[in-house]
C-alpha positions in Angstrom: 98.4 85.6 59.7 96.4 84.1 62.7 93.9 85.9 64.5 95.2 87.6 67.2 98.9 87.1 65.8 99.7 90.7 65.7 98.8 91.0 69.2 100.9 88.5 70.7 103.9 90.0 68.5 103.0 93.3 70.2 103.2 91.7 73.7 106.3 89.7 73.0 107.8 93.2 71.6 106.9 94.8 74.9 108.2 92.0 77.0 111.9 92.8 75.0 111.6 96.2 75.7 110.5 95.8 79.4 114.0 93.5 79.8 116.1 95.3 77.9 114.8 98.6 80.2 115.5 96.3 83.3 119.2 95.7 82.3 119.7 99.2 81.4 118.6 100.6 84.9 120.6 97.9 86.6 123.7 98.3 84.7 125.2 101.4 86.5 124.3 99.4 89.9 126.2 96.8 88.8 129.1 98.5 87.4 129.0 100.6 91.0 129.1 97.7 93.0 132.6 96.4 91.9 133.9 100.1 92.5 136.0 101.5 95.2 135.0 102.2 98.4 135.4 106.3 97.6 133.4 105.6 94.5 130.4 104.0 96.3 130.4 106.7 99.4 130.5 109.4 97.2 127.8 107.8 95.2 125.8 107.5 98.5 126.4 111.2 99.4 125.1 112.2 95.9 121.9 110.2 95.9 121.5 111.7 99.8 122.1 115.2 98.3 119.5 114.7 95.4 117.0 112.9 97.9 117.1 109.8 95.3 117.0 107.6 98.4 115.7 104.7 96.2 118.7 104.6 94.6 120.5 103.5 97.9 118.5 100.8 99.1 119.8 98.1 96.6 123.3 98.8 98.0 121.8 97.8 101.8 122.8 94.2 103.1 119.7 92.2 102.2 119.5 90.6 105.7 119.3 94.4 106.9 121.4 97.3 108.4 122.0 99.0 111.9 120.6 102.5 111.9 120.8 105.0 114.4 118.6 108.6 114.0 118.9 111.4 116.4 120.8 109.2 119.0 118.0 106.4 119.0 119.7 103.2 117.7 117.1 100.7 116.1 119.5 97.7 115.9 119.5 96.0 112.7 116.4 96.5 111.0 115.2 95.1 107.2 115.9 97.1 104.1 112.0 97.9 103.9 112.2 99.7 107.6 115.7 101.2 106.9 114.5 102.9 103.8 111.3 104.1 105.1 113.3 105.5 108.4 116.0 107.3 106.3 113.3 108.5 103.7 111.0 109.9 106.5 114.3 111.6 107.9 115.2 112.9 104.6 111.9 114.5 104.1 111.7 116.5 107.4 114.7 118.1 106.4 115.6 121.0 103.4 119.2 119.7 102.2 121.5 121.9 101.0 124.4 119.2 100.5 125.8 116.2 101.4 129.6 115.5 100.7 132.2 113.1 101.5 134.7 114.0 104.4 136.3 110.9 104.8 136.3 107.3 103.7 138.3 104.5 105.7 139.0 101.1 104.6 139.6 99.1 108.1 140.0 95.5 106.7 139.3 92.4 108.4 137.3 89.6 107.0 135.2 90.3 105.1 136.5 93.6 104.9 134.6 96.6 106.3 135.1 100.3 105.8 133.1 103.6 106.9 132.4 106.8 105.2 131.8 110.4 107.1 129.1 112.3 104.9 128.6 116.3 105.9 124.7 116.8 105.6 124.0 120.6 105.7 119.9 120.4 106.1 117.2 122.9 107.9 114.6 120.9 109.6 111.4 121.3 108.0 109.6 124.9 109.3 112.9 126.6 109.8 115.6 128.2 107.9 118.6 127.8 110.1 120.7 124.8 108.2 122.4 122.6 110.5 125.5 120.2 109.6 125.1 116.6 110.6 127.3 113.8 110.0 126.0 110.7 108.2 128.4 107.7 109.6 127.7 104.8 106.6 129.4 101.5 107.4 130.1 99.2 104.2 130.8 95.7 104.2 132.6 93.9 101.2 130.4 91.2 99.7 130.9 89.2 96.3 128.8 91.9 94.7 130.9 95.0 96.0 130.4 97.3 98.9 127.3 96.9 100.7 125.8 99.5 103.4 125.8 97.9 107.0 124.9 100.5 109.0 124.0 104.3 108.7 123.8 106.8 111.7 122.9 110.3 111.6 124.8 112.0 114.0 123.4 115.8 114.8 
């Protein structure tokens, strides 16, 4: 065996494991991308309810999404900015639940749809739970339904 041969083999093995892990981690997202609008909306609500917001950003339109929080519209912002704003808002609340109330596909070219998600949460420092509406707009792309906007309505 050549000097260092064992080490190179170990590095190659780690690369194979890393690539396999990446495939396994992205497989659910790819499968979900071709899902129905109802399934994608339910997944959004589930991730919002559990605080797993990192799972939402892959579904955002790559060119950015429209965000409105607390009556303040920001226009179209980058995925990174949208994720940071939504994470900040979520962190300021104790979430009790998030459930899909309504899903509607409105058609068009490209196809569009929206979901209304009821979010029950208490602002930090209070024990009074309030009901918010997350209005999530979707756009159908080749990869499946993508989030085009999120509005948080108190």
